[in-house]
TILUMDREN-112824 format. One line per field, with one value per atom (N, C-alpha, C): x, z, y; residue number from 0; atom name; residue in three letters. Coordinates in steps of 0.2 Angstrom, whole numbers. Last residue first. Layout:
// TILUMDREN-112824
x = X:...
z = Z:...
y = Y:...
seq = NUM:...
atom = CA:...
type = ALA:...
// end
This chain:
// TILUMDREN-112824
x = -11:-17:-23:5:0:-7:20:14:9:33:32:26:45:38:37:58:56:48:67:62:61:80:78:73:81:80:78:93:87:87:99:98:92:110:103:103:122:121:114:129:124:123:140:138:133:149:145:143:160:158:155:161:159:157:169:166:166:174:170:167:180:184:180:173:173:177:171:175:175:156:162:165:153:151:158:145:151:149:143:140:146:140:145:141:137:135:140:137:140:138:131:129:132:135:136:135:123:129:129:115:116:122:116:118:118:104:109:110:96:99:105:89:86:90:86:92:89:73:79:85:58:64:70:44:48:55:26:33:38:11:15:22:-4:3:7:-21:-15:-9:-37:-31:-25:-50:-48:-41:-51:-53:-51:-39:-43:-45:-41:-37:-42:-50:-43:-39:-53:-55:-55:-43:-46:-48:-46:-44:-47:-40:-45:-42:-39:-36:-42:-39:-40:-37:-34:-41:-43:-21:-22:-29:-20:-21:-21:-15:-15:-15:-23:-21:-21:-19:-21:-19:-16:-20:-23:-16:-14:-19:-8:-14:-12:4:3:-4:14:7:5:30:25:19:42:37:32:51:53:48:56:51:54:66:62:57:67:70:65:58:60:63:66:60:63:72:74:67:64:67:67:68:63:67:72:74:69:65:66:69:63:66:66:49:53:56:40:47:51:27:29:36:29:27:29:24:28:25:27:24:28:25:29:25:24:21:25:28:29:25:26:24:25:29:34:32:21:25:30:8:11:15:8:8:10:1:4:3:5:1:4:3:6:2:4:0:4
z = 41:44:43:38:35:37:48:46:42:47:51:48:37:38:41:44:42:43:40:43:40:42:39:43:38:43:40:32:31:38:27:32:31:13:16:21:12:13:17:0:5:6:-4:-4:1:-16:-10:-10:-22:-22:-15:-33:-26:-26:-42:-42:-34:-52:-46:-47:-62:-58:-51:-73:-66:-61:-84:-85:-78:-77:-82:-82:-62:-66:-71:-53:-57:-61:-41:-43:-46:-40:-41:-43:-28:-33:-34:-23:-23:-29:-11:-18:-18:-3:-3:-11:2:-2:-2:18:11:8:35:30:23:46:41:36:61:57:52:66:66:62:60:60:60:61:62:63:67:65:67:61:66:63:57:55:61:51:57:55:44:42:48:45:48:45:40:38:41:43:46:44:27:34:36:18:18:25:16:18:18:12:9:11:4:2:9:-4:1:0:-14:-14:-8:-16:-12:-12:-28:-25:-21:-28:-31:-27:-22:-25:-29:-18:-23:-26:-17:-14:-20:-12:-18:-15:-6:-4:-11:-1:-6:-5:11:6:0:27:20:16:41:37:30:53:47:44:67:64:59:72:68:66:85:81:78:89:88:84:90:87:86:95:100:97:83:88:93:68:74:79:53:58:64:37:44:49:24:27:34:22:22:25:15:18:17:20:15:19:19:22:17:22:17:21:28:29:24:16:23:23:6:7:14:-1:3:3:-10:-11:-6:-3:-4:-5:-4:-5:-6:6:1:1:18:12:6:28:27:20:21:26:24:16:15:21:7:13:11:-1:-2:4:0:2:0:-4:-4:-3:0:0:0
y = 14:11:16:11:15:11:13:9:14:19:13:9:26:25:19:36:30:29:51:47:41:62:56:53:79:74:68:92:87:83:107:102:98:112:111:106:123:116:116:135:133:125:148:141:140:160:158:151:171:164:162:184:182:175:197:190:188:210:208:201:216:213:211:221:225:222:213:219:224:205:206:213:199:205:206:186:189:194:174:181:184:157:163:169:144:149:155:127:134:138:117:120:126:102:109:112:90:92:100:91:89:91:84:90:87:80:77:83:76:81:78:65:71:77:49:54:61:44:40:44:47:50:46:37:39:42:38:38:39:33:34:33:39:36:38:34:38:34:35:33:37:41:35:32:49:48:42:58:52:50:76:70:64:86:86:80:73:80:84:59:63:70:45:52:56:29:33:40:16:22:26:-2:5:10:-13:-13:-7:-11:-16:-16:7:1:-4:23:18:11:37:31:27:54:50:43:60:64:60:56:54:58:63:62:60:57:61:59:57:55:59:53:58:54:53:50:55:64:57:53:80:76:69:88:84:80:101:97:94:101:104:99:94:94:98:98:97:99:90:96:95:72:78:84:57:63:69:41:47:53:24:29:35:12:16:22:4:3:6:8:5:3:22:15:13:38:34:27:53:46:41:69:63:57:87:80:75:100:96:90:107:111:107:98:104:107:85:87:93:75:81:83:59:63:70:46:52:57:28:34:41:11:17:23:-6:0:6
seq = 100:100:100:99:99:99:98:98:98:97:97:97:96:96:96:95:95:95:94:94:94:93:93:93:92:92:92:91:91:91:90:90:90:89:89:89:88:88:88:87:87:87:86:86:86:85:85:85:84:84:84:83:83:83:82:82:82:81:81:81:80:80:80:79:79:79:78:78:78:77:77:77:76:76:76:75:75:75:74:74:74:73:73:73:72:72:72:71:71:71:70:70:70:69:69:69:68:68:68:67:67:67:66:66:66:65:65:65:64:64:64:63:63:63:62:62:62:61:61:61:60:60:60:59:59:59:58:58:58:57:57:57:56:56:56:55:55:55:54:54:54:53:53:53:52:52:52:51:51:51:50:50:50:49:49:49:48:48:48:47:47:47:46:46:46:45:45:45:44:44:44:43:43:43:42:42:42:41:41:41:40:40:40:39:39:39:38:38:38:37:37:37:36:36:36:35:35:35:34:34:34:33:33:33:32:32:32:31:31:31:30:30:30:29:29:29:28:28:28:27:27:27:26:26:26:25:25:25:24:24:24:23:23:23:22:22:22:21:21:21:20:20:20:19:19:19:18:18:18:17:17:17:16:16:16:15:15:15:14:14:14:13:13:13:12:12:12:11:11:11:10:10:10:9:9:9:8:8:8:7:7:7:6:6:6:5:5:5:4:4:4:3:3:3:2:2:2:1:1:1:0:0:0
atom = N:CA:C:N:CA:C:N:CA:C:N:CA:C:N:CA:C:N:CA:C:N:CA:C:N:CA:C:N:CA:C:N:CA:C:N:CA:C:N:CA:C:N:CA:C:N:CA:C:N:CA:C:N:CA:C:N:CA:C:N:CA:C:N:CA:C:N:CA:C:N:CA:C:N:CA:C:N:CA:C:N:CA:C:N:CA:C:N:CA:C:N:CA:C:N:CA:C:N:CA:C:N:CA:C:N:CA:C:N:CA:C:N:CA:C:N:CA:C:N:CA:C:N:CA:C:N:CA:C:N:CA:C:N:CA:C:N:CA:C:N:CA:C:N:CA:C:N:CA:C:N:CA:C:N:CA:C:N:CA:C:N:CA:C:N:CA:C:N:CA:C:N:CA:C:N:CA:C:N:CA:C:N:CA:C:N:CA:C:N:CA:C:N:CA:C:N:CA:C:N:CA:C:N:CA:C:N:CA:C:N:CA:C:N:CA:C:N:CA:C:N:CA:C:N:CA:C:N:CA:C:N:CA:C:N:CA:C:N:CA:C:N:CA:C:N:CA:C:N:CA:C:N:CA:C:N:CA:C:N:CA:C:N:CA:C:N:CA:C:N:CA:C:N:CA:C:N:CA:C:N:CA:C:N:CA:C:N:CA:C:N:CA:C:N:CA:C:N:CA:C:N:CA:C:N:CA:C:N:CA:C:N:CA:C:N:CA:C:N:CA:C:N:CA:C:N:CA:C:N:CA:C:N:CA:C:N:CA:C:N:CA:C:N:CA:C:N:CA:C:N:CA:C
type = LYS:LYS:LYS:ILE:ILE:ILE:SER:SER:SER:VAL:VAL:VAL:ILE:ILE:ILE:GLU:GLU:GLU:ILE:ILE:ILE:GLU:GLU:GLU:SER:SER:SER:TYR:TYR:TYR:GLN:GLN:GLN:GLN:GLN:GLN:ARG:ARG:ARG:HIS:HIS:HIS:GLY:GLY:GLY:SER:SER:SER:VAL:VAL:VAL:LYS:LYS:LYS:HIS:HIS:HIS:VAL:VAL:VAL:ARG:ARG:ARG:LYS:LYS:LYS:LYS:LYS:LYS:SER:SER:SER:LYS:LYS:LYS:TYR:TYR:TYR:ARG:ARG:ARG:ILE:ILE:ILE:TYR:TYR:TYR:GLN:GLN:GLN:VAL:VAL:VAL:LYS:LYS:LYS:ASP:ASP:ASP:GLY:GLY:GLY:LYS:LYS:LYS:ILE:ILE:ILE:GLU:GLU:GLU:PRO:PRO:PRO:GLN:GLN:GLN:THR:THR:THR:VAL:VAL:VAL:LYS:LYS:LYS:ALA:ALA:ALA:THR:THR:THR:VAL:VAL:VAL:LYS:LYS:LYS:ILE:ILE:ILE:ASP:ASP:ASP:LYS:LYS:LYS:VAL:VAL:VAL:THR:THR:THR:PRO:PRO:PRO:GLN:GLN:GLN:GLY:GLY:GLY:ILE:ILE:ILE:LYS:LYS:LYS:SER:SER:SER:GLY:GLY:GLY:LYS:LYS:LYS:GLU:GLU:GLU:ASP:ASP:ASP:PHE:PHE:PHE:ILE:ILE:ILE:LEU:LEU:LEU:LEU:LEU:LEU:ALA:ALA:ALA:ASP:ASP:ASP:LEU:LEU:LEU:SER:SER:SER:LEU:LEU:LEU:ASP:ASP:ASP:LYS:LYS:LYS:SER:SER:SER:GLY:GLY:GLY:ASP:ASP:ASP:PRO:PRO:PRO:LEU:LEU:LEU:ARG:ARG:ARG:ASP:ASP:ASP:VAL:VAL:VAL:LEU:LEU:LEU:LEU:LEU:LEU:ARG:ARG:ARG:GLU:GLU:GLU:LYS:LYS:LYS:GLU:GLU:GLU:ALA:ALA:ALA:VAL:VAL:VAL:ILE:ILE:ILE:TYR:TYR:TYR:GLN:GLN:GLN:LYS:LYS:LYS:GLY:GLY:GLY:GLY:GLY:GLY:LEU:LEU:LEU:LYS:LYS:LYS:ILE:ILE:ILE:VAL:VAL:VAL:ALA:ALA:ALA:LYS:LYS:LYS:MET:MET:MET
// end
């Protein structure tokens, strides 16, 4: 069974025992209970308005803070001898989907 969940303004397609990286969650959150927006099943699919009733997706945080790859960007102006190199590392949390009930 697969479900579509909404977490941090983004939507993810998840299945049981799946691990995924999401935007960094607030400190102290260990277990999550999420509402399912859409359910894919062997019998068909159920669409929620806005969520599917009586279906909860439970997840646990396996790693609360992971840093992503560094993304570098350059600001450059030709003929002015101006250039600036900056970078950014996005912070993620890793969650594992425990069950979809």
